[in-house]
N, C-alpha and C positions, 0 to 999 in steps of 0.2 A: 360510546366508545372506539376509537377503532385499533385493533388487534393488534399484532406486532408479529413481523414473518421472518423466520430463519433464513436466509440465503447460502447455498450451499451446493459447491464441486466440486468432480472430485478431477475438474482441469486448473484447481491449486489447492498450494499445502493444505494439510489436514492438520487442524488445528491440535497444539499437544496437548490440551486441558478444555474441559469445559465448559465452551465457549460458540457463539456462531464467526462463520468468516463473514455474515457478516447482518443485519438487522434491518430488515425494513420495516420502517409503521408510518402509514401511508405516502406521500414523496419524501419523506426524511433517507437516506438511504445510508445506513455506516459501515465501514469495512473496516473488520476489523487489522492489530498492524501485523502486517506483511514481512516477512523476511526472504533471503538469495535461495528457499530450499528448493530444489525441483517435484513440483506434483509427482509427479512418476516416480523418483528412485526416494526422494527425501534428500538428499544430498545436497551439498552448499552450491551453485553456481556462480564463480567468479572467487578469480582470490587477489581483486581490487576492488573499488568504489565504483571505480566506471561502471563493470560486468556486476556486480551485486546491485550495484541501485536498478542497470536495465531489467532484472530478473524480478523484482523487485516488484515495477512497475507493470515487466506483463503478468507477475500473481494477481496485481488491483486490478489492473482491467481487467482482467478473465472475473474477479470477482466479479466487479461493476454489472460488465455484461451479462449476468446472469442475476442481479439485481434490476434491470432492464435500465441499467445507465451505461454512464460515461466516463470519460476526464472534465467533458464540457462541464457536464453538470456540476463538478465539485467547489461544492464554496472556500473545504480548509483539509488541509493538507501537515499532517502535522510530523517530522523530521525527526528517529532517534540517533543520531550516529553516533559510534563509541572511539573518534578522534576529531581532536577540531583542526587537524594538519589537513582531513579529509572534507572539510570545507568548499573550500575551492574549488577542485574534481566536482563533488556530488554534486556543487553548483552544475557548472558547465552541461552535462549529463542532463537533467533536473530540466536546466535549459531548454534542449531540442525534444524534451519530452512530452513535457509540460501542454503547449499547445498557444493557442493565439490569447490575447487580451480577447476578454477581460479574463484576469489569473484568477484563480483560490486564492486566499490569506494563506498567510502559513506562518508555524511555529514551526524551529528546530533548536532541540536541546542533545544537550550529550550525556551516554549515560554505560552503562558495563550491556552486554548484550552475552549472552552465548560464545561458547571459542570457535571462532569463524565466522563469526555472523561479523559484519560493522556497518547495516544500515537495515534501522525498519518503519515503514511507513504507513500512515495510516489515513486515512482521508470519509469525510466527509461530505454527500451529494445530495442536492437538492433538484428533487423530477419536474418539471412544468405538469 
């Protein structure tokens, strides 16, 4: 039976509770939900959906890289937005950052997040 390994890096925000930034088991890498925190300061980066989405992607890419992966390996992206009016502007940035086809599957839901946070994203990647 294959064990699981926690993936952690100081270059992405530290989780606020007892969970890993990502977990790898075999060729599967699940990255926890990332928000727009700066890893060094803990401050929210970006005061609009575009700026926060860019920071979230930076955090995701950092953790994916630490796990030996990238967005190219993503098979599922789950997006959590706080406001339905952010869907269009979010998609503009997402489409720019997600890369070329084939893109991963995606789910978008609307949720409440801590004050000031507009978006959270998690990624499931499968490595070759």
